[in-house]
N, C-alpha and C positions, 0 to 999 in steps of 0.2 A: 788447650783444645778439649772439647767436651766429648766424652765417650760416645754419646748418642750420634753426634755428627760424624765421628770417625767410623763407627760401624755402618752407619748409613752410607757414607761415601764408598766404603768397601763393597757393600752389598749391591748398591745401585750401579755405580759407574764402572768399576773395573771389570766385573764379569760381563756386563752388557756390552761394553766396548770390545772386550776380547772376543766375545761370541760373534759380534758383527764383523770385526776385522777378519776373523778366521773364515767366516761364511763368505765374505766378499772375495777373499783370496781363492777359495775353492771354486766359486762360480766363475771367476776370471780364468782360472786354469782350464776348467772344463770348456768354457766358451772358446778359448784359444785353440784347444785341441780339436774341437768339432769344426771350427772354421778352417783349420789347416787341412783336415780330412776332406771337407767339402770342396775346398777351393783348388785342389789339384794333385793331391798325392795319389 
């Protein structure tokens, strides 16, 4: 494996995917909470 490819994979893919997954999860939780409040509690 080339060091350039390894560092590039770390910098581009892992942080970007982690950030996106974390953001999607947060938005989903917020959306569900707002929907529950609006729909009848």
